[in-house]
N, C-alpha and C positions, 0 to 999 in steps of 0.2 A: 574234705573231709565234709563243711559245712553242705556241700552240694551233695553229698552222700546223704547227709541225714534230711534234705529238704529242706534245710534253712537259709537257700538261697535260689535265687530263681535261674533255672535252666540255659544253659548259652551253647548253642548248637547241636546238630543233629546225632553226634556221638553220646552227648550227655544224655539228651531222649532214649538213647538206644541202652544205656546204663541204667536206669530207673526203670526202664520196662522190663531190663533182667531183673533188678532186684525185687520187684513187688510180685514176677512171674517165681523167683525163688519162695520169695515168701509163701505166695499160694501153695507152692508144692510141699513147704513143710507143715503146714497149718494141721493136716492130719495127725502129726506129730503130736503138737500141741494138744490138742482136743483127746489125742488117745492117752496123753500123759494126765491131763486132768482130769479124764475118768477113772483112770487105774489110781492117781492120786487120793481122791476121794475112796474110793472104796478100799484101801490102805488106812486112810483115818477112821473109817468106821472100825475096821477090824481091829485096830492098834486101841483106839481111843472109845469105844463103846462100853466098858466096864467101868470106867472112871468119868466119865463125861457125858451131860445129859443128855437125851435125844435130841432135846429141843435145841441147845447151842449145835450141836452137831448137824441138826436141822437145816437153822438159819445160816449155818458156813456153808453149807452145801449149797443153800440157793441161791446165795450170794455169789459161788464160784460158777454154777450155772447158768444164771443170769451175766454173769460177765461173759463168761463164753457167747454165752446168745448175741450180747451185744456186741463182741468183737466178730463174728460172725454177719452182722447185719453191716458192720460197718464196711468189713472187706467187701462185701458184696455191692454197695454204694460207689464204693472206690473203683471195682471194676466195671461198673457202666459207666461210669464218668470216663473222662479222656483222662491221659496219662500225664501226668504234672508232679509237682513236687508237693502238692497239697494232698496227692496220694500218700507219700510217705507221711505225713502228717495225721492222716487219719488211720493211718497202720498203727502211727507210734502212739494214739490215743487207745486204743485197742491195747498193745501191749501193755500200756499203765495199767489198765483197768486190770488186766490178767495178773499183772504183779499186786493191785492191790488185794486180788480175792485169795492169794497166796502169802500175803503179809498179813494180812487179818490172821491166819491160822495160827501163826509163830505165836503171838500173845496170847491168843486167846487159848491156846492148847499145852503151852509150854510147863505151863505149871500143873496141869493135869496129870497124875500119875508120878509112878517115881522115875528114877535116872535110866530105868531099861525104855520108858515111853519118850524122854526126851531125846535119847540117842535114836531110837526111831523114828521120831518128827524131824531130828536134824539131817538124819540118810533120805528120809523123803524131801525135803525142803533141795537141797543138795543136788538130788535128782531132776526135780522141777527146773532149777537153775541152768541146771547143763544141757538139759531138753530145750530149756526154753533159747540158751546163747545159740544153741546150735540151728534152732528154727527162727531166731532173727540176725542171725551172723551176717545175712548180705545187707540187713537193714539195722544199720548203727541206731537210728534214733528211736526204734523200737527195741532194740536190747537194750539201751540204755535207760528208756523208760521202765522197762521190765526189770533190769537187774539193781538200778539203784534203790527201785520201790521196793525191792528184797529186802536189800541193804539195810534200811530202816526197820523192817521185819525183824532181822537178825540183832540189832540191839535191842528190839523188846525181847527176845528170845533168851538170849544170855546178859539178863539185867542185875544179876550180882554181884557184888565186887570181887568175890572168888572166881565168876567166870569169866575174867576180863582177856584173859589169853585166848580164850574160845572165841568171845567177839569178835578179836581183833584176827584170828586165823579164818574165820568164816568171812569176815570183811575181805581181806585179802584174795581171801581163795574167789568170791562174788568179784572184785574188782579185776583179778586175773582173766576173768570170765569174759568181762565187757572189753579189755583190754585185747583179748583174742580174737574176738568180735570185729573190732574196731581192724585190726591188722589183716582179718580175714576179710573184711571190706573192702580195702584198700585192694588188696592182691584181685580179689573178685573183680573191681571196676577196672585196673589196668587190664585184667586178661580180657577183658568183654570189650573195650575200647581197640584193644589190637586186634580179636577178632571182627568188631566194626571195620576198623581199618582195614582189615585185608578182604572183607566181602565187598567194604567198596572198590580196594582197588582189582578185585577182580570183576566186578561190575564193569569196572573202566575197561578192563584187557577184553573180556568179552564183547563189550558193545564196539571197541577197537577193530577186533580178531572181524566180528559181523561184517564194520563198515569194510576192511578190507577185502573181504571176502566177497562182497558185495559190489564195492566200485573199482576193486583192483583185478589183476591179469589169473592171479595166484590163490591158490586154497588149501585148505588143512587138513590133514587126515592124519588116522591114528590106527593102530593095531592091537589087538591082546596078546597073550601069551602064546597064542598057535597062529600069529601071524594073519591071523581073520580079520577083516576089517571092522572097526567099531566107532560108535558114534559119528554117523555118516553126517556127514553135513551136506547140505541143500545144495551148494555151487559142486563139492565133489562129485555129487551124483549126476547134476547136470552137465557135468564136464564129459561124464561116461556114458552121458545117453540112457542113464536109468532113474529108479527111484530110491531115496535113501532105504527103503524095506527091503527091497530085492537086493542091494548091496550089503544089509547090514550081516554080519557073519557068515561074508564070503569070503576063501582065501583071497589076499591081495593079489598076486600073481596070478590066479583066474581071472582074476577081476580084470585087469589089465592085456592079459593072451588072449581073449577073445574065442574066436572058432579054434586056434592053436594049442589050446589048453588040453583039447581029447587027443591031437597028435604028439604031444609033448615037443612039436618043432618050435622051440623059440628064439627068438632074437637074441643075439649077444646081451643086449642091454638087461634083459630080462632074466638070465642067467646070473648076471652079476648082480642084479638086487635079489634074487632068489639067495643068493651065497650071503650074501651080507645081512639078511634078515636069519638064515638060518645060524651065523656065528653071532647074533647081536651085536654087529658093528655099526658105528656112524658112519656114514656116508653123506655127500653133499654133490649137488649140480650134475647127478646121475642123470644122461639123455640115454632114454628109451624109446623105442615105436609101442604105441599102444592102439589097439582097437575099438575104434567106436562106430559104432551103426556099421560096419562094414568096411570102415576107411579105418586108412592107417594114418596117424596122427601122431607126434611127437613130444615129449613130456620132458620135463626135469625135474628131479624127486632129490629132495635134501630130507634127512631123517636122523632123530638120536633116541636110543634104546630109554626107557621111562622104568624106573625101579623106585620101591615104597623105602619107607623108613627104615624097613628090617633088612634092605637090600634085595629083596623079591623082584625078579624081573616082570616088568607090568607090559611090554609090548614096546613098539614103537610109534611115536609122533614127529611128525614132521611136514613139509609144505609142499607142494607142486606148483607147476606153471607150464602152461603150453608154449611152446617153442619150435610150433610147425612151420612158420614164417620166415623167423629167424635159421631153423634148419636146411628151409628150403633157400634161402638166401645164402646160405652155406656153400649148400651143392653146387647152386648155379656159380659161385663163385670159383668153386673148383672145378666145376666143368669148363669155365670159360680162359681157367687158368693151364688146362691141362688138354684141352679142344677147340678147334677152331669154331669161332662162331658162322661163320660164312656156310662152311661145306658139313661140317659137322664132324669131319675126320682131326685126329688125333693133333695137335702143333708142333711147333718144333721143339719144346721144351718136353713134352712127351717122346716123342720121336727119338731123343737124343737116352731119355732115359729106358727106352725099348732096346736101341743101339747099346748101351754100358750093358744093360741086363745080359743081352745074348753075347756079348764079348765076353762078360764076367762067367758065363757057362761054359764057353767053349775054353776058356783057361788056354790058348795059345794053339788048340790042337789045329790041324790042316786034315780037309779042307774047314775052314772056318765059318763065319757067317758072313752076308754081305751086304752091301749099304746102295741101292740106286738113289741118285738124283734124276728129275724128271723134270725138264723144261718145256713147255709149249711154244710152238712155232706158230709167229703171225696172230699172235694173241694180241699184241700192243693194236695191231691196225684195228682189229674189230670193238676194242676197247675206246679207242680215239676216234673213231666213226659212227659206234652206236651208242656210245657212251657207256658209261659206269656199272649202270644199272642191267645194261643186255650182259656186259662182260662176266657182273656177279652172276647171273643164270647161266651162263655157259661153263662159268669153273665151277657151281655146283654138280651141273651135268658129268663134266667130267670127275670130280668127285667120285660120285658113284658109280661110272664106270670101272674107275681106276679100283674102289671096292669090291666091285665083280670080279675083276680079274684078278685081286691081289689074296679074295677071302679063301683060307687055307695055304695058303702057299708065301704070304707073308705080312708083315705090318706095315700100312700106311698111313701116310697122313701130310699134311702141306706146310712147307717150309713157309711159304708167304708168297705174297703175288701171284706169279702163273707156275710157280717150282713147287713140285710136290717129291716127294719120298718116301722108300719102302726097305724094310730091314727084312732080310731074308736068312732065317738060324739055317744051320747044316747046309748050307748053298755050295755047288759045283759050278764050273762053269760052265757044263752044257744046261743047268736047270738056269743058270743066271741070263744065258744067251736066250731061252726058250719064254722065259717068262716076260723078259724086256722088248721081247718081238710082239708078244702077245700085248702087251703094254702100248706100242707103238700103234699096233694096229686099231686097237680098239679105241682108242683118244683122237685118230685120222679118220677115223668112220664120220660123216656128216652129221649137225646138230640141229635139231629145230628151236630154236629160240623165238617166243612169241610168232612173228610173220618171216622171219628170217630163218636161209637155211644157211647155217655156217660151217666153214673147214678151217680146222687148225691142225695144224701136226705134233709131235712131240719125238723130242730129243732125249736120250738116255746114258747118262754115264754110270759106270758101275766100278766100286771097287770091292775087294773081297780079303777079308782076314785070314793068317797074321801076315801074309807076303806083302799086301800093297798095305799095311797100317797096323801095327799092334795095341792102338790105343783110337777111342773114338775119333778123337780130333785130328788125328793122322789119316783115318780112314776115311771122314766126310771130305776133309781136303784132296783125297785120292781121287773120289768119283766127284767130285767138282771138276777137279782138270781133266779128267775124263769126259766130262758132259761138256766141258769147252770145246774139246777137240772135236765132238759131234756136232756141237751148232758151229764149229770153223768148216767143218766138211761140208756144209749145205742144211744140217738137219734133218729130222726124220730117220736117223739111225742109230744103232747103240753101239757105244765106245766103251770099249775096256778098258781099265787105267793101266798105263804100263810106265816103265820107272823114268823114261826120257822125257815125260810130259814135266815131270819135276823141275827137270834143267832147262824145257823150252819156259814153263812159268816163272821161273827164278830169273833167266834172258829176260823175258817180258819184263819182269817189275825191273829189273837194273835199266833197261832200255826206257821204260816209263820216268825213271827217275832222270835220267841224264837227258830225255827230251824235255823235261820241265826247264832245266839249264839251259839248254839249245837256244831258245829265243834270245835270252839275256847277253847270252856269251858271244853271239854273233855266229853261231857253228851252222845256222840254216842259210842257204844262197837257193838263187832262182836260175834255173836255164831256161833256152828258150831254143821250141824246135820249131823249124820251119813249114809255113803252110803253103804248097805252091798251087797254082793255078795249071790244071791239067791241062791246057791247049797251049798254053805261052809259055810254061815252065818259070811265070814270074813269081815271086814270094807276095801273098797278097796279104799273111798276117803270121801269127806265132803263138804257140803253147807254152804258157808259162809251168813249167814244172820245177817242185821245191826238191833239194836235195839236200845231206846232210852230212857233215865231214865231222866225225868225233874226234878231238885229241887223241884220243888212246883207242878207241876202236878203230878209227879212219872212216873211209865212205860208208853211210849206212843205207843199204837198197830200202826203197820206197816201200817195197812189197813187205818188208818188214815193219818199219816204224811208223806207215799212213794208218794199218790197223789198232795199233798201239795209241796212237792220236786220238782216233776215233772212240776206243774204250776208255781213254784218260779225260776224254770230253777238251782233251786239246787241240781238235781239228779246229775248231773255232777262230782263235786266239792267230794260230799256224794262217788260216786261209786268209785271216785280215791282213795279215802281214804280206803275205803274197799278194795279194790285190792290190794292197797299195804302193808295194816294190813293182810289180807289174806296170801298172797305169804311168807309175813315174818315169818307167823307161822306156814304154811307147810312144812317150811325146817327143824321144829323140830321132823316131822313125818317122816315114815319109805320111803324110795325112792320110793317104791311101790302106796304110797295112792297121789290120787290126790286132789286138793283143784276146787273146783268149785264154781265160782264168778259170780253172775246173771248181767249182763249189758242190759242197757234200751234203746231203739231206737235211743235216744236225745244224749247218749254217743256215740252209735256206729257213728253217722254219724258226730259227732266233728272231726276238721279237725287234732288234737292234739291226739286223744284217741291212735291210733297204736303207737304212742311215748310215751305216759303214760303208756303203758302195758310194751315196751320194758325196760323204765325206772326202772319199779316196779320189773322185773325181774333182770334186772341187780342189782339195789340195795339189792336184798335180795339173790341172788343166788341160784334161785328157776329155777329149768330143766324144759324149756316152755312145755315137754309133760306131766309135772305134774299139768299144769293149765288147765283147764276148763270153757271156757267161755260160759254161758247158756242167750240165746235167746228166744224171745217169737215170735210168727207169725204177732206180729205187727211190726214188721221189714220189712216185706213183705208187708204192708200192701200199702205202698205208691207208689209201685214198684219201688224203689231206685236202681238205679244202682250204686250210691256211697256207699251203705249199701254194696254190692255184693262185690265190690272191696275190702272195707275195710276185711270183713270176709276171703275171698282170701290172704290178708295180713298178718293176723292172722293165717291161715293154712300153709302160707308159713314159719312161725317161729316155725311151729312144734306144736302149741297150739292146745287142744282137742275142738273140738263147740258140742254145745249141743241144741235139738230144746226143749224147754220147754212149759209146758200145750198142746202139740198134742192133734188137735182134739177140742177144747175147743172153737177155734177162725174163723179166717177165712182159714180154712185147705185148703190145694191144695197141690196136690204131685208136682207141678212145683217147690216147696221151696225145696222139696228134689234135684231135678234134677240140680237146679244149683250150691247147695252147698253142700260139703262133709260133713256132720255131721257125729259125733262118736256115738251119742247118741241119743234118741230120749225118751222125758221121759212121761207118760201114766198118764192124772189128775185122781188125787185124787176121781174125780164125777163116773168116769167109773169104779173104782176098788171096791167102797162103791155099784154102781150098778151092779159089777159082784155078789159081795156076796151076792145078794139077787136074783140071777138068772135071772136077767133084761136080755133080749134077746140082746136087742140092746147093752147093755154093753158089755156084753160077747163077740159079735162079732166085736164088734169095738176093743177089747183087741188081739183077736186071727189076725184080718186085720193087726194090726200094727206091731205084732210082727214075722209075716210073712213078712211082707212089708221091715220090719229090716232085719231082717236075711238076705232075697235076695239083700238088699244092702250092706249087710256087717256092721250093724249098731247094738249095743247092745239097749236093753230097760231099763227102770227102771221105777218101780211103785211107783207112787208117795201113799202115804197118808196111808199107810200099819198098821193098829192099832192093830190085832189082827192076833193068829196063824191059825185062818179057812182061813182069807185072803191072808196071806202069803200063806199058802199051793195052794188057789185058784191061785194064779199071777204064781207059781211055776209051777202047771200045764199048764197053758196057755203059759209057755215058757219064762217068762220073767227072764232075767239075773240077774238085780240088783232091790233092792228092798231099798227104802227110807219111813220112818214115825215111829211113836210113839213107835212102838212095839219093834223096838231095839234102840231108843231113842231120848229124847226132842232136842231141840238145847241147846245147854250146851257151857259153858265157855272153854276158849282153855287150862287150866289145866284140865278140865273135860276129854276133846276131848284126853288129851295126856296119862290118865288113861286106856285108851283103849287098849294100845296097851301092850305087856308082858314088865316087867321091865328091864329083860336082854337087851331087843330091845332097849329101851329106853338109859339105859346107855350107849350101841354101839353108838346111835345118839349123843347123849350127847359128 
């Protein structure tokens, strides 16, 4: 209270604001005081002029006017000075003078006239005190100075002993007015203190919001009850590429829709925003496209409806942010999740979704959808020789051709590597065959990649629902089995699924499992087929041939288990075991007898193959010149420089090389120029053809023999089974012969019996 009365120094900005409000309120009520003074003076002249001398009334009126003028001068002086506690004291001094002027009235006029005049004077004084209490309510010092001074006058007015109750009543009345002023002053100070705090907080919030808009990526926005933008912030306008004046009063949806506002074709996000605004519902994290200067940006908006104290709707206020970068990143992630980044085609997961949808739409009806699996032929050779970058560019061109062929006919995608797939809805067998043929033709045409003209083929396997599978997994499995058959038959063809393919696949799986145990359980063994000098009929070597006898399946043909071993990557350990076994056995034969061991392309390219050959020779003690390794033309299919380096290393060890099945595969004279072979083996198919006087077979054998002789190589005719065939190949110039005529593949013990006993004893 002392601070409110100006009796204590001000503390803090809030107190200064309260003081300023007190003085401002007192200034607003000054007209009331002055008006009451004027009315009171006129009332006194009217009531007391008949019983009081004009001189007395004139002196009193002059004193009241002088007090009023002094009050006005003090207030004017105070207003020109700075706002401080002294202002309240000056204001209190004016109120004291005001009180003195009216206090002088009471003893001067109370004894003039009769009871009616006294009642009139009391009525006037009570009105003056009420008016003063009202005008000085915000300034308790001034109220105290005025009312306490008036109480002194009341004592003088009711000075008779019989008027004691009136004195007590009037004094209590004045004190109650003073108490009311003090209570009002406290309430006044509290209200203005709260208002000052709210204004301060509002300023802080506004400052924070301005900093938030200026330094952050978000902005504020609001609308009126008609969903029009109001109070446009600079940042909000900048984000829309307009000025605040252009946006003020514009419908929010129109501002965000841009050119689509006229057509009414809004994005789903804008429709959702319009619904929320229409139903006056709060919303958060609403992502929608916004047109900004002709470009589409993605915004995220959140807002809540505003209401006044009476519950009337005022509009929306919310926050927005530009999430274009996040949206583009999310779209890119979604793209990567469903599309192959290299080719742009749908990936495995997307293909599976399309197949699931196609099968769900068919619901078991026949003919249903079809699934095609496509594998490129000879792609690995290009990838290995020209590098992965060239391979990737080739795959991109393959994808373009596949998309063109399948456009309007099927949903194509890339499974991975060089495998692709196509989903065909409502397919029939003829349509599947036509599309497969078109795919093979398109993908087999030459490709121009950088400076290379590349040739690849394509194999296709197909399966059709519901006959080949009622579920997606089953249909994919069936198409994969059909593709396996197409690859097994040489590639470049289309094979449809047949029920026996599943049985064959299961047989291969069981065979693979059994083959993995064959080495450990000693189920494999090596047989030896003699190689004979064509002129002398003398055994000059053996070819080691692996055989498998399963305890339950019995003897398993190499035609069955060797392809399985190659697919399962078991041919390496099996081949190494055969090599060690054959080298060890060859040490029991005469020193001029060689041992020939077949080597697959996989073995030849294995990093440890040369070391394995050295180890086999070292452990057995066999002379390297007695070991002959047979390779087929498939070793050169990939144009693998690594394989050629391995062959050169083997030749450096003194090992003999033999080219097996020459003329049956991808024959090229380039093979013979890049590697020094010791022997060329002529396939049995040419021997049989020549024995039947087939001109082509006879010409091929003569050409091979002539070529070998000119290069200093020997020739071995395979598959000679009759004496007539033997005489024929001798006549054609073959130096060595191999076939059933001289002996079938035999155990090591039987092979040893082919040599004279004295020679066997000498070796032993």
